[in-house]
mmCIF file as Biopython writes it, N, C-alpha, C and O atoms, coordinates in Angstrom:
data_model
#
loop_
_atom_site.group_PDB
_atom_site.id
_atom_site.type_symbol
_atom_site.label_atom_id
_atom_site.label_alt_id
_atom_site.label_comp_id
_atom_site.label_asym_id
_atom_site.label_entity_id
_atom_site.label_seq_id
_atom_site.pdbx_PDB_ins_code
_atom_site.Cartn_x
_atom_site.Cartn_y
_atom_site.Cartn_z
_atom_site.occupancy
_atom_site.B_iso_or_equiv
_atom_site.auth_seq_id
_atom_site.auth_asym_id
_atom_site.pdbx_PDB_model_num
ATOM 1   N N  . MET A ? 1  ? -5.669  -16.086 43.756 1.0 0.0 1  A 1 
ATOM 2   C CA . MET A ? 1  ? -5.558  -16.990 42.635 1.0 0.0 1  A 1 
ATOM 3   C C  . MET A ? 1  ? -5.288  -18.389 43.174 1.0 0.0 1  A 1 
ATOM 4   O O  . MET A ? 1  ? -4.504  -18.582 44.104 1.0 0.0 1  A 1 
ATOM 5   N N  . SER A ? 2  ? -5.957  -19.351 42.565 1.0 0.0 2  A 1 
ATOM 6   C CA . SER A ? 2  ? -5.803  -20.737 43.006 1.0 0.0 2  A 1 
ATOM 7   C C  . SER A ? 2  ? -4.589  -21.379 42.345 1.0 0.0 2  A 1 
ATOM 8   O O  . SER A ? 2  ? -4.058  -20.869 41.359 1.0 0.0 2  A 1 
ATOM 9   N N  . VAL A ? 3  ? -4.166  -22.495 42.901 1.0 0.0 3  A 1 
ATOM 10  C CA . VAL A ? 3  ? -3.042  -23.249 42.353 1.0 0.0 3  A 1 
ATOM 11  C C  . VAL A ? 3  ? -3.344  -23.668 40.920 1.0 0.0 3  A 1 
ATOM 12  O O  . VAL A ? 3  ? -2.476  -23.580 40.051 1.0 0.0 3  A 1 
ATOM 13  N N  . GLU A ? 4  ? -4.564  -24.121 40.668 1.0 0.0 4  A 1 
ATOM 14  C CA . GLU A ? 4  ? -4.919  -24.593 39.337 1.0 0.0 4  A 1 
ATOM 15  C C  . GLU A ? 4  ? -4.801  -23.472 38.296 1.0 0.0 4  A 1 
ATOM 16  O O  . GLU A ? 4  ? -4.237  -23.676 37.221 1.0 0.0 4  A 1 
ATOM 17  N N  . ARG A ? 5  ? -5.330  -22.302 38.617 1.0 0.0 5  A 1 
ATOM 18  C CA . ARG A ? 5  ? -5.264  -21.184 37.671 1.0 0.0 5  A 1 
ATOM 19  C C  . ARG A ? 5  ? -3.836  -20.669 37.524 1.0 0.0 5  A 1 
ATOM 20  O O  . ARG A ? 5  ? -3.416  -20.312 36.423 1.0 0.0 5  A 1 
ATOM 21  N N  . ALA A ? 6  ? -3.098  -20.628 38.611 1.0 0.0 6  A 1 
ATOM 22  C CA . ALA A ? 6  ? -1.708  -20.173 38.551 1.0 0.0 6  A 1 
ATOM 23  C C  . ALA A ? 6  ? -0.859  -21.134 37.721 1.0 0.0 6  A 1 
ATOM 24  O O  . ALA A ? 6  ? 0.048   -20.703 37.010 1.0 0.0 6  A 1 
ATOM 25  N N  . THR A ? 7  ? -1.146  -22.418 37.807 1.0 0.0 7  A 1 
ATOM 26  C CA . THR A ? 7  ? -0.419  -23.408 37.015 1.0 0.0 7  A 1 
ATOM 27  C C  . THR A ? 7  ? -0.690  -23.203 35.527 1.0 0.0 7  A 1 
ATOM 28  O O  . THR A ? 7  ? 0.235   -23.254 34.715 1.0 0.0 7  A 1 
ATOM 29  N N  . MET A ? 8  ? -1.943  -22.973 35.168 1.0 0.0 8  A 1 
ATOM 30  C CA . MET A ? 8  ? -2.268  -22.712 33.764 1.0 0.0 8  A 1 
ATOM 31  C C  . MET A ? 8  ? -1.593  -21.431 33.277 1.0 0.0 8  A 1 
ATOM 32  O O  . MET A ? 8  ? -1.069  -21.390 32.164 1.0 0.0 8  A 1 
ATOM 33  N N  . ALA A ? 9  ? -1.603  -20.392 34.103 1.0 0.0 9  A 1 
ATOM 34  C CA . ALA A ? 9  ? -0.963  -19.130 33.729 1.0 0.0 9  A 1 
ATOM 35  C C  . ALA A ? 9  ? 0.541   -19.316 33.565 1.0 0.0 9  A 1 
ATOM 36  O O  . ALA A ? 9  ? 1.131   -18.790 32.621 1.0 0.0 9  A 1 
ATOM 37  N N  . PHE A ? 10 ? 1.158   -20.051 34.465 1.0 0.0 10 A 1 
ATOM 38  C CA . PHE A ? 10 ? 2.599   -20.294 34.393 1.0 0.0 10 A 1 
ATOM 39  C C  . PHE A ? 10 ? 2.949   -21.094 33.143 1.0 0.0 10 A 1 
ATOM 40  O O  . PHE A ? 10 ? 3.919   -20.776 32.454 1.0 0.0 10 A 1 
ATOM 41  N N  . ALA A ? 11 ? 2.171   -22.121 32.847 1.0 0.0 11 A 1 
ATOM 42  C CA . ALA A ? 11 ? 2.437   -22.939 31.659 1.0 0.0 11 A 1 
ATOM 43  C C  . ALA A ? 11 ? 2.288   -22.105 30.390 1.0 0.0 11 A 1 
ATOM 44  O O  . ALA A ? 11 ? 3.111   -22.208 29.480 1.0 0.0 11 A 1 
ATOM 45  N N  . GLY A ? 12 ? 1.257   -21.291 30.324 1.0 0.0 12 A 1 
ATOM 46  C CA . GLY A ? 12 ? 1.075   -20.419 29.165 1.0 0.0 12 A 1 
ATOM 47  C C  . GLY A ? 12 ? 2.218   -19.440 29.009 1.0 0.0 12 A 1 
ATOM 48  O O  . GLY A ? 12 ? 2.696   -19.207 27.899 1.0 0.0 12 A 1 
ATOM 49  N N  . PHE A ? 13 ? 2.657   -18.865 30.114 1.0 0.0 13 A 1 
ATOM 50  C CA . PHE A ? 13 ? 3.796   -17.949 30.083 1.0 0.0 13 A 1 
ATOM 51  C C  . PHE A ? 13 ? 5.054   -18.650 29.597 1.0 0.0 13 A 1 
ATOM 52  O O  . PHE A ? 13 ? 5.796   -18.099 28.784 1.0 0.0 13 A 1 
ATOM 53  N N  . MET A ? 14 ? 5.302   -19.864 30.087 1.0 0.0 14 A 1 
ATOM 54  C CA . MET A ? 14 ? 6.501   -20.597 29.687 1.0 0.0 14 A 1 
ATOM 55  C C  . MET A ? 14 ? 6.473   -20.951 28.201 1.0 0.0 14 A 1 
ATOM 56  O O  . MET A ? 14 ? 7.512   -20.904 27.542 1.0 0.0 14 A 1 
ATOM 57  N N  . VAL A ? 15 ? 5.315   -21.301 27.665 1.0 0.0 15 A 1 
ATOM 58  C CA . VAL A ? 15 ? 5.208   -21.600 26.238 1.0 0.0 15 A 1 
ATOM 59  C C  . VAL A ? 15 ? 5.519   -20.344 25.426 1.0 0.0 15 A 1 
ATOM 60  O O  . VAL A ? 15 ? 6.295   -20.397 24.472 1.0 0.0 15 A 1 
ATOM 61  N N  . MET A ? 16 ? 4.915   -19.216 25.801 1.0 0.0 16 A 1 
ATOM 62  C CA . MET A ? 16 ? 5.169   -17.972 25.071 1.0 0.0 16 A 1 
ATOM 63  C C  . MET A ? 16 ? 6.636   -17.557 25.178 1.0 0.0 16 A 1 
ATOM 64  O O  . MET A ? 16 ? 7.229   -17.125 24.190 1.0 0.0 16 A 1 
ATOM 65  N N  . LEU A ? 17 ? 7.226   -17.685 26.368 1.0 0.0 17 A 1 
ATOM 66  C CA . LEU A ? 17 ? 8.624   -17.334 26.561 1.0 0.0 17 A 1 
ATOM 67  C C  . LEU A ? 17 ? 9.534   -18.223 25.719 1.0 0.0 17 A 1 
ATOM 68  O O  . LEU A ? 17 ? 10.466  -17.736 25.079 1.0 0.0 17 A 1 
ATOM 69  N N  . SER A ? 18 ? 9.266   -19.518 25.720 1.0 0.0 18 A 1 
ATOM 70  C CA . SER A ? 18 ? 10.118  -20.426 24.958 1.0 0.0 18 A 1 
ATOM 71  C C  . SER A ? 18 ? 10.005  -20.173 23.458 1.0 0.0 18 A 1 
ATOM 72  O O  . SER A ? 18 ? 10.996  -20.290 22.738 1.0 0.0 18 A 1 
ATOM 73  N N  . LEU A ? 19 ? 8.821   -19.832 22.981 1.0 0.0 19 A 1 
ATOM 74  C CA . LEU A ? 19 ? 8.678   -19.510 21.560 1.0 0.0 19 A 1 
ATOM 75  C C  . LEU A ? 19 ? 9.395   -18.212 21.217 1.0 0.0 19 A 1 
ATOM 76  O O  . LEU A ? 19 ? 10.004  -18.099 20.153 1.0 0.0 19 A 1 
ATOM 77  N N  . LEU A ? 20 ? 9.325   -17.240 22.104 1.0 0.0 20 A 1 
ATOM 78  C CA . LEU A ? 20 ? 10.051  -15.989 21.894 1.0 0.0 20 A 1 
ATOM 79  C C  . LEU A ? 20 ? 11.556  -16.245 21.860 1.0 0.0 20 A 1 
ATOM 80  O O  . LEU A ? 20 ? 12.256  -15.721 20.993 1.0 0.0 20 A 1 
ATOM 81  N N  . LEU A ? 21 ? 12.053  -17.046 22.799 1.0 0.0 21 A 1 
ATOM 82  C CA . LEU A ? 21 ? 13.476  -17.374 22.833 1.0 0.0 21 A 1 
ATOM 83  C C  . LEU A ? 21 ? 13.890  -18.171 21.591 1.0 0.0 21 A 1 
ATOM 84  O O  . LEU A ? 21 ? 14.989  -17.982 21.069 1.0 0.0 21 A 1 
ATOM 85  N N  . THR A ? 22 ? 13.008  -19.061 21.120 1.0 0.0 22 A 1 
ATOM 86  C CA . THR A ? 22 ? 13.298  -19.822 19.908 1.0 0.0 22 A 1 
ATOM 87  C C  . THR A ? 22 ? 13.445  -18.892 18.713 1.0 0.0 22 A 1 
ATOM 88  O O  . THR A ? 22 ? 14.338  -19.075 17.885 1.0 0.0 22 A 1 
ATOM 89  N N  . ALA A ? 23 ? 12.574  -17.898 18.622 1.0 0.0 23 A 1 
ATOM 90  C CA . ALA A ? 23 ? 12.593  -16.979 17.481 1.0 0.0 23 A 1 
ATOM 91  C C  . ALA A ? 23 ? 13.737  -15.978 17.551 1.0 0.0 23 A 1 
ATOM 92  O O  . ALA A ? 23 ? 14.233  -15.545 16.512 1.0 0.0 23 A 1 
ATOM 93  N N  . THR A ? 24 ? 14.166  -15.600 18.750 1.0 0.0 24 A 1 
ATOM 94  C CA . THR A ? 24 ? 15.133  -14.506 18.864 1.0 0.0 24 A 1 
ATOM 95  C C  . THR A ? 24 ? 16.533  -14.932 19.315 1.0 0.0 24 A 1 
ATOM 96  O O  . THR A ? 24 ? 17.508  -14.254 18.993 1.0 0.0 24 A 1 
ATOM 97  N N  . VAL A ? 25 ? 16.651  -16.037 20.050 1.0 0.0 25 A 1 
ATOM 98  C CA . VAL A ? 25 ? 17.953  -16.402 20.618 1.0 0.0 25 A 1 
ATOM 99  C C  . VAL A ? 25 ? 18.561  -17.614 19.912 1.0 0.0 25 A 1 
ATOM 100 O O  . VAL A ? 25 ? 19.619  -17.512 19.291 1.0 0.0 25 A 1 
ATOM 101 N N  . HIS A ? 26 ? 17.888  -18.756 20.010 1.0 0.0 26 A 1 
ATOM 102 C CA . HIS A ? 26 ? 18.431  -19.980 19.430 1.0 0.0 26 A 1 
ATOM 103 C C  . HIS A ? 26 ? 17.300  -20.962 19.175 1.0 0.0 26 A 1 
ATOM 104 O O  . HIS A ? 26 ? 16.373  -21.072 19.977 1.0 0.0 26 A 1 
ATOM 105 N N  . HIS A ? 27 ? 17.376  -21.671 18.067 1.0 0.0 27 A 1 
ATOM 106 C CA . HIS A ? 27 ? 16.296  -22.589 17.691 1.0 0.0 27 A 1 
ATOM 107 C C  . HIS A ? 27 ? 16.124  -23.762 18.659 1.0 0.0 27 A 1 
ATOM 108 O O  . HIS A ? 27 ? 15.062  -24.386 18.669 1.0 0.0 27 A 1 
ATOM 109 N N  . ASN A ? 28 ? 17.120  -24.076 19.457 1.0 0.0 28 A 1 
ATOM 110 C CA . ASN A ? 28 ? 16.998  -25.195 20.397 1.0 0.0 28 A 1 
ATOM 111 C C  . ASN A ? 28 ? 16.094  -24.893 21.593 1.0 0.0 28 A 1 
ATOM 112 O O  . ASN A ? 28 ? 15.775  -25.802 22.359 1.0 0.0 28 A 1 
ATOM 113 N N  . PHE A ? 29 ? 15.677  -23.647 21.769 1.0 0.0 29 A 1 
ATOM 114 C CA . PHE A ? 29 ? 14.724  -23.345 22.837 1.0 0.0 29 A 1 
ATOM 115 C C  . PHE A ? 29 ? 13.358  -23.969 22.563 1.0 0.0 29 A 1 
ATOM 116 O O  . PHE A ? 29 ? 12.501  -24.002 23.446 1.0 0.0 29 A 1 
ATOM 117 N N  . VAL A ? 30 ? 13.154  -24.461 21.350 1.0 0.0 30 A 1 
ATOM 118 C CA . VAL A ? 30 ? 11.903  -25.146 21.043 1.0 0.0 30 A 1 
ATOM 119 C C  . VAL A ? 30 ? 11.739  -26.384 21.928 1.0 0.0 30 A 1 
ATOM 120 O O  . VAL A ? 30 ? 10.618  -26.837 22.161 1.0 0.0 30 A 1 
ATOM 121 N N  . TRP A ? 31 ? 12.846  -26.929 22.418 1.0 0.0 31 A 1 
ATOM 122 C CA . TRP A ? 31 ? 12.774  -28.088 23.315 1.0 0.0 31 A 1 
ATOM 123 C C  . TRP A ? 31 ? 12.113  -27.735 24.648 1.0 0.0 31 A 1 
ATOM 124 O O  . TRP A ? 31 ? 11.491  -28.589 25.279 1.0 0.0 31 A 1 
ATOM 125 N N  . LEU A ? 32 ? 12.247  -26.487 25.073 1.0 0.0 32 A 1 
ATOM 126 C CA . LEU A ? 32 ? 11.550  -26.046 26.285 1.0 0.0 32 A 1 
ATOM 127 C C  . LEU A ? 32 ? 10.041  -26.075 26.063 1.0 0.0 32 A 1 
ATOM 128 O O  . LEU A ? 32 ? 9.283   -26.465 26.951 1.0 0.0 32 A 1 
ATOM 129 N N  . THR A ? 33 ? 9.609   -25.657 24.870 1.0 0.0 33 A 1 
ATOM 130 C CA . THR A ? 33 ? 8.186   -25.718 24.527 1.0 0.0 33 A 1 
ATOM 131 C C  . THR A ? 33 ? 7.698   -27.161 24.584 1.0 0.0 33 A 1 
ATOM 132 O O  . THR A ? 33 ? 6.632   -27.437 25.135 1.0 0.0 33 A 1 
ATOM 133 N N  . LEU A ? 34 ? 8.468   -28.071 24.022 1.0 0.0 34 A 1 
ATOM 134 C CA . LEU A ? 34 ? 8.107   -29.484 24.046 1.0 0.0 34 A 1 
ATOM 135 C C  . LEU A ? 34 ? 8.030   -30.016 25.476 1.0 0.0 34 A 1 
ATOM 136 O O  . LEU A ? 34 ? 7.112   -30.766 25.807 1.0 0.0 34 A 1 
ATOM 137 N N  . PHE A ? 35 ? 8.981   -29.637 26.319 1.0 0.0 35 A 1 
ATOM 138 C CA . PHE A ? 35 ? 8.988   -30.087 27.710 1.0 0.0 35 A 1 
ATOM 139 C C  . PHE A ? 35 ? 7.742   -29.599 28.455 1.0 0.0 35 A 1 
ATOM 140 O O  . PHE A ? 35 ? 7.105   -30.367 29.175 1.0 0.0 35 A 1 
ATOM 141 N N  . VAL A ? 36 ? 7.401   -28.327 28.279 1.0 0.0 36 A 1 
ATOM 142 C CA . VAL A ? 36 ? 6.217   -27.779 28.957 1.0 0.0 36 A 1 
ATOM 143 C C  . VAL A ? 36 ? 4.958   -28.503 28.488 1.0 0.0 36 A 1 
ATOM 144 O O  . VAL A ? 36 ? 4.110   -28.870 29.301 1.0 0.0 36 A 1 
ATOM 145 N N  . GLY A ? 37 ? 4.837   -28.706 27.184 1.0 0.0 37 A 1 
ATOM 146 C CA . GLY A ? 37 ? 3.677   -29.412 26.648 1.0 0.0 37 A 1 
ATOM 147 C C  . GLY A ? 37 ? 3.580   -30.840 27.148 1.0 0.0 37 A 1 
ATOM 148 O O  . GLY A ? 37 ? 2.498   -31.304 27.508 1.0 0.0 37 A 1 
ATOM 149 N N  . ALA A ? 38 ? 4.705   -31.540 27.173 1.0 0.0 38 A 1 
ATOM 150 C CA . ALA A ? 38 ? 4.715   -32.923 27.660 1.0 0.0 38 A 1 
ATOM 151 C C  . ALA A ? 38 ? 4.361   -32.982 29.142 1.0 0.0 38 A 1 
ATOM 152 O O  . ALA A ? 38 ? 3.660   -33.895 29.578 1.0 0.0 38 A 1 
ATOM 153 N N  . ASN A ? 39 ? 4.841   -32.016 29.913 1.0 0.0 39 A 1 
ATOM 154 C CA . ASN A ? 39 ? 4.531   -31.985 31.341 1.0 0.0 39 A 1 
ATOM 155 C C  . ASN A ? 39 ? 3.041   -31.726 31.554 1.0 0.0 39 A 1 
ATOM 156 O O  . ASN A ? 39 ? 2.422   -32.348 32.418 1.0 0.0 39 A 1 
ATOM 157 N N  . LEU A ? 40 ? 2.465   -30.818 30.777 1.0 0.0 40 A 1 
ATOM 158 C CA . LEU A ? 40 ? 1.020   -30.572 30.879 1.0 0.0 40 A 1 
ATOM 159 C C  . LEU A ? 40 ? 0.235   -31.834 30.534 1.0 0.0 40 A 1 
ATOM 160 O O  . LEU A ? 40 ? -0.733  -32.176 31.214 1.0 0.0 40 A 1 
ATOM 161 N N  . PHE A ? 41 ? 0.651   -32.512 29.489 1.0 0.0 41 A 1 
ATOM 162 C CA . PHE A ? 41 ? -0.040  -33.723 29.056 1.0 0.0 41 A 1 
ATOM 163 C C  . PHE A ? 41 ? 0.016   -34.811 30.120 1.0 0.0 41 A 1 
ATOM 164 O O  . PHE A ? 41 ? -1.010  -35.405 30.452 1.0 0.0 41 A 1 
ATOM 165 N N  . GLN A ? 42 ? 1.201   -35.077 30.655 1.0 0.0 42 A 1 
ATOM 166 C CA . GLN A ? 42 ? 1.305   -36.138 31.659 1.0 0.0 42 A 1 
ATOM 167 C C  . GLN A ? 42 ? 0.600   -35.764 32.953 1.0 0.0 42 A 1 
ATOM 168 O O  . GLN A ? 42 ? 0.059   -36.639 33.629 1.0 0.0 42 A 1 
ATOM 169 N N  . SER A ? 43 ? 0.591   -34.480 33.317 1.0 0.0 43 A 1 
ATOM 170 C CA . SER A ? 43 ? -0.066  -34.077 34.561 1.0 0.0 43 A 1 
ATOM 171 C C  . SER A ? 43 ? -1.584  -34.212 34.470 1.0 0.0 43 A 1 
ATOM 172 O O  . SER A ? 43 ? -2.257  -34.367 35.489 1.0 0.0 43 A 1 
ATOM 173 N N  . ALA A ? 44 ? -2.120  -34.155 33.261 1.0 0.0 44 A 1 
ATOM 174 C CA . ALA A ? 44 ? -3.559  -34.364 33.090 1.0 0.0 44 A 1 
ATOM 175 C C  . ALA A ? 44 ? -3.963  -35.782 33.485 1.0 0.0 44 A 1 
ATOM 176 O O  . ALA A ? 44 ? -5.082  -36.009 33.946 1.0 0.0 44 A 1 
ATOM 177 N N  . PHE A ? 45 ? -3.052  -36.731 33.305 1.0 0.0 45 A 1 
ATOM 178 C CA . PHE A ? 45 ? -3.350  -38.125 33.619 1.0 0.0 45 A 1 
ATOM 179 C C  . PHE A ? 45 ? -2.873  -38.544 35.003 1.0 0.0 45 A 1 
ATOM 180 O O  . PHE A ? 45 ? -3.517  -39.356 35.667 1.0 0.0 45 A 1 
ATOM 181 N N  . THR A ? 46 ? -1.750  -37.992 35.435 1.0 0.0 46 A 1 
ATOM 182 C CA . THR A ? 46 ? -1.162  -38.457 36.696 1.0 0.0 46 A 1 
ATOM 183 C C  . THR A ? 46 ? -1.446  -37.539 37.878 1.0 0.0 46 A 1 
ATOM 184 O O  . THR A ? 46 ? -1.425  -37.977 39.029 1.0 0.0 46 A 1 
ATOM 185 N N  . GLY A ? 47 ? -1.710  -36.266 37.595 1.0 0.0 47 A 1 
ATOM 186 C CA . GLY A ? 47 ? -1.903  -35.303 38.670 1.0 0.0 47 A 1 
ATOM 187 C C  . GLY A ? 47 ? -0.601  -34.772 39.236 1.0 0.0 47 A 1 
ATOM 188 O O  . GLY A ? 47 ? -0.618  -33.938 40.141 1.0 0.0 47 A 1 
ATOM 189 N N  . PHE A ? 48 ? 0.534   -35.240 38.721 1.0 0.0 48 A 1 
ATOM 190 C CA . PHE A ? 48 ? 1.839   -34.804 39.202 1.0 0.0 48 A 1 
ATOM 191 C C  . PHE A ? 48 ? 2.313   -33.605 38.395 1.0 0.0 48 A 1 
ATOM 192 O O  . PHE A ? 48 ? 2.482   -33.693 37.179 1.0 0.0 48 A 1 
ATOM 193 N N  . CYS A ? 49 ? 2.526   -32.481 39.079 1.0 0.0 49 A 1 
ATOM 194 C CA . CYS A ? 49 ? 3.023   -31.273 38.426 1.0 0.0 49 A 1 
ATOM 195 C C  . CYS A ? 49 ? 3.979   -30.566 39.384 1.0 0.0 49 A 1 
ATOM 196 O O  . CYS A ? 49 ? 3.552   -30.072 40.428 1.0 0.0 49 A 1 
ATOM 197 N N  . PRO A ? 50 ? 5.257   -30.513 39.045 1.0 0.0 50 A 1 
ATOM 198 C CA . PRO A ? 50 ? 6.228   -29.867 39.929 1.0 0.0 50 A 1 
ATOM 199 C C  . PRO A ? 50 ? 5.900   -28.399 40.206 1.0 0.0 50 A 1 
ATOM 200 O O  . PRO A ? 50 ? 6.115   -27.923 41.320 1.0 0.0 50 A 1 
ATOM 201 N N  . ALA A ? 51 ? 5.386   -27.678 39.212 1.0 0.0 51 A 1 
ATOM 202 C CA . ALA A ? 51 ? 5.048   -26.269 39.420 1.0 0.0 51 A 1 
ATOM 203 C C  . ALA A ? 51 ? 3.937   -26.132 40.465 1.0 0.0 51 A 1 
ATOM 204 O O  . ALA A ? 51 ? 4.000   -25.260 41.331 1.0 0.0 51 A 1 
ATOM 205 N N  . SER A ? 52 ? 2.936   -26.984 40.382 1.0 0.0 52 A 1 
ATOM 206 C CA . SER A ? 52 ? 1.849   -26.944 41.364 1.0 0.0 52 A 1 
ATOM 207 C C  . SER A ? 52 ? 2.353   -27.271 42.760 1.0 0.0 52 A 1 
ATOM 208 O O  . SER A ? 52 ? 1.913   -26.676 43.743 1.0 0.0 52 A 1 
ATOM 209 N N  . MET A ? 53 ? 3.268   -28.212 42.840 1.0 0.0 53 A 1 
ATOM 210 C CA . MET A ? 53 ? 3.826   -28.582 44.147 1.0 0.0 53 A 1 
ATOM 211 C C  . MET A ? 53 ? 4.573   -27.399 44.763 1.0 0.0 53 A 1 
ATOM 212 O O  . MET A ? 53 ? 4.461   -27.149 45.963 1.0 0.0 53 A 1 
ATOM 213 N N  . LEU A ? 54 ? 5.332   -26.675 43.946 1.0 0.0 54 A 1 
ATOM 214 C CA . LEU A ? 54 ? 6.040   -25.495 44.453 1.0 0.0 54 A 1 
ATOM 215 C C  . LEU A ? 54 ? 5.066   -24.411 44.905 1.0 0.0 54 A 1 
ATOM 216 O O  . LEU A ? 54 ? 5.268   -23.781 45.943 1.0 0.0 54 A 1 
ATOM 217 N N  . MET A ? 55 ? 4.027   -24.199 44.136 1.0 0.0 55 A 1 
ATOM 218 C CA . MET A ? 55 ? 3.037   -23.179 44.503 1.0 0.0 55 A 1 
ATOM 219 C C  . MET A ? 55 ? 2.366   -23.520 45.820 1.0 0.0 55 A 1 
ATOM 220 O O  . MET A ? 55 ? 2.114   -22.631 46.634 1.0 0.0 55 A 1 
ATOM 221 N N  . ARG A ? 56 ? 2.073   -24.790 46.040 1.0 0.0 56 A 1 
ATOM 222 C CA . ARG A ? 56 ? 1.480   -25.222 47.312 1.0 0.0 56 A 1 
ATOM 223 C C  . ARG A ? 56 ? 2.450   -24.980 48.461 1.0 0.0 56 A 1 
ATOM 224 O O  . ARG A ? 56 ? 2.034   -24.561 49.542 1.0 0.0 56 A 1 
ATOM 225 N N  . LYS A ? 57 ? 3.747   -25.239 48.240 1.0 0.0 57 A 1 
ATOM 226 C CA . LYS A ? 57 ? 4.742   -25.012 49.289 1.0 0.0 57 A 1 
ATOM 227 C C  . LYS A ? 57 ? 4.871   -23.540 49.632 1.0 0.0 57 A 1 
ATOM 228 O O  . LYS A ? 57 ? 5.192   -23.189 50.768 1.0 0.0 57 A 1 
ATOM 229 N N  . PHE A ? 58 ? 4.618   -22.668 48.645 1.0 0.0 58 A 1 
ATOM 230 C CA . PHE A ? 58 ? 4.676   -21.227 48.888 1.0 0.0 58 A 1 
ATOM 231 C C  . PHE A ? 58 ? 3.383   -20.684 49.470 1.0 0.0 58 A 1 
ATOM 232 O O  . PHE A ? 58 ? 3.248   -19.475 49.656 1.0 0.0 58 A 1 
ATOM 233 N N  . GLY A ? 59 ? 2.423   -21.570 49.762 1.0 0.0 59 A 1 
ATOM 234 C CA . GLY A ? 59 ? 1.233   -21.165 50.477 1.0 0.0 59 A 1 
ATOM 235 C C  . GLY A ? 59 ? -0.017  -20.925 49.645 1.0 0.0 59 A 1 
ATOM 236 O O  . GLY A ? 59 ? -1.040  -20.510 50.189 1.0 0.0 59 A 1 
ATOM 237 N N  . MET A ? 60 ? 0.035   -21.172 48.351 1.0 0.0 60 A 1 
ATOM 238 C CA . MET A ? 60 ? -1.170  -20.998 47.534 1.0 0.0 60 A 1 
ATOM 239 C C  . MET A ? 60 ? -2.162  -22.108 47.852 1.0 0.0 60 A 1 
ATOM 240 O O  . MET A ? 60 ? -1.778  -23.232 48.178 1.0 0.0 60 A 1 
ATOM 241 N N  . LYS A ? 61 ? -3.430  -21.777 47.752 1.0 0.0 61 A 1 
ATOM 242 C CA . LYS A ? 61 ? -4.482  -22.738 48.045 1.0 0.0 61 A 1 
ATOM 243 C C  . LYS A ? 61 ? -5.130  -23.223 46.747 1.0 0.0 61 A 1 
ATOM 244 O O  . LYS A ? 61 ? -5.177  -22.503 45.749 1.0 0.0 61 A 1 
ATOM 245 N N  . THR A ? 62 ? -5.627  -24.459 46.785 1.0 0.0 62 A 1 
ATOM 246 C CA . THR A ? 62 ? -6.356  -24.991 45.643 1.0 0.0 62 A 1 
ATOM 247 C C  . THR A ? 62 ? -7.747  -24.368 45.604 1.0 0.0 62 A 1 
ATOM 248 O O  . THR A ? 62 ? -8.167  -23.713 46.558 1.0 0.0 62 A 1 
ATOM 249 N N  . GLU A ? 63 ? -8.459  -24.575 44.499 1.0 0.0 63 A 1 
ATOM 250 C CA . GLU A ? 63 ? -9.820  -24.048 44.398 1.0 0.0 63 A 1 
ATOM 251 C C  . GLU A ? 63 ? -10.717 -24.681 45.456 1.0 0.0 63 A 1 
ATOM 252 O O  . GLU A ? 63 ? -11.590 -24.013 46.010 1.0 0.0 63 A 1 
ATOM 253 N N  . ALA A ? 64 ? -10.509 -25.957 45.737 1.0 0.0 64 A 1 
ATOM 254 C CA . ALA A ? 64 ? -11.314 -26.639 46.760 1.0 0.0 64 A 1 
ATOM 255 C C  . ALA A ? 64 ? -11.057 -26.032 48.142 1.0 0.0 64 A 1 
ATOM 256 O O  . ALA A ? 64 ? -11.995 -25.825 48.912 1.0 0.0 64 A 1 
ATOM 257 N N  . GLU A ? 65 ? -9.807  -25.751 48.454 1.0 0.0 65 A 1 
ATOM 258 C CA . GLU A ? 65 ? -9.469  -25.145 49.748 1.0 0.0 65 A 1 
ATOM 259 C C  . GLU A ? 65 ? -10.055 -23.749 49.854 1.0 0.0 65 A 1 
ATOM 260 O O  . GLU A ? 65 ? -10.537 -23.357 50.916 1.0 0.0 65 A 1 
ATOM 261 N N  . GLN A ? 66 ? -10.018 -22.998 48.768 1.0 0.0 66 A 1 
ATOM 262 C CA . GLN A ? 66 ? -10.585 -21.648 48.784 1.0 0.0 66 A 1 
ATOM 263 C C  . GLN A ? 66 ? -12.099 -21.697 48.956 1.0 0.0 66 A 1 
ATOM 264 O O  . GLN A ? 66 ? -12.661 -20.872 49.677 1.0 0.0 66 A 1 
ATOM 265 N N  . ALA A ? 67 ? -12.765 -22.644 48.312 1.0 0.0 67 A 1 
ATOM 266 C CA . ALA A ? 67 ? -14.217 -22.777 48.437 1.0 0.0 67 A 1 
ATOM 267 C C  . ALA A ? 67 ? -14.600 -23.173 49.851 1.0 0.0 67 A 1 
ATOM 268 O O  . ALA A ? 67 ? -15.577 -22.670 50.405 1.0 0.0 67 A 1 
ATOM 269 N N  . LYS A ? 68 ? -13.825 -24.077 50.431 1.0 0.0 68 A 1 
ATOM 270 C CA . LYS A ? 68 ? -14.113 -24.523 51.812 1.0 0.0 68 A 1 
ATOM 271 C C  . LYS A ? 68 ? -13.928 -23.354 52.788 1.0 0.0 68 A 1 
ATOM 272 O O  . LYS A ? 68 ? -14.710 -23.197 53.726 1.0 0.0 68 A 1 
ATOM 273 N N  . ALA A ? 69 ? -12.892 -22.534 52.567 1.0 0.0 69 A 1 
ATOM 274 C CA . ALA A ? 69 ? -12.654 -21.396 53.451 1.0 0.0 69 A 1 
ATOM 275 C C  . ALA A ? 69 ? -13.758 -20.348 53.319 1.0 0.0 69 A 1 
ATOM 276 O O  . ALA A ? 69 ? -14.063 -19.650 54.286 1.0 0.0 69 A 1 
ATOM 277 N N  . ASN A ? 70 ? -14.350 -20.230 52.151 1.0 0.0 70 A 1 
ATOM 278 C CA . ASN A ? 70 ? -15.394 -19.232 51.925 1.0 0.0 70 A 1 
ATOM 279 C C  . ASN A ? 70 ? -16.743 -19.649 52.494 1.0 0.0 70 A 1 
ATOM 280 O O  . ASN A ? 70 ? -17.607 -18.798 52.703 1.0 0.0 70 A 1 
ATOM 281 N N  . THR A ? 71 ? -16.944 -20.941 52.748 1.0 0.0 71 A 1 
ATOM 282 C CA . THR A ? 71 ? -18.227 -21.410 53.276 1.0 0.0 71 A 1 
ATOM 283 C C  . THR A ? 71 ? -18.289 -21.347 54.779 1.0 0.0 71 A 1 
ATOM 284 O O  . THR A ? 71 ? -19.375 -21.428 55.354 1.0 0.0 71 A 1 
ATOM 285 N N  . HIS A ? 72 ? -17.156 -21.206 55.433 1.0 0.0 72 A 1 
ATOM 286 C CA . HIS A ? 72 ? -17.137 -21.172 56.909 1.0 0.0 72 A 1 
ATOM 287 C C  . HIS A ? 72 ? -17.177 -19.775 57.431 1.0 0.0 72 A 1 
ATOM 288 O O  . HIS A ? 72 ? -17.168 -19.569 58.645 1.0 0.0 72 A 1 
#
């Protein structure tokens, strides 16, 4: 799995988790949903995403890196 796909999966998971927590634990967990959405929005313009940076540090490769490795 590439960093890009893992980031989308992680963001989707966090949105679902925060909505579940909002419905079952406390209504203030809705702020986590807002934070995830705002982070996705800003990363579309800036390219800065802390989750992606962590995934890269743990050794995940981007789609471009995976494509380059497959051509050699």
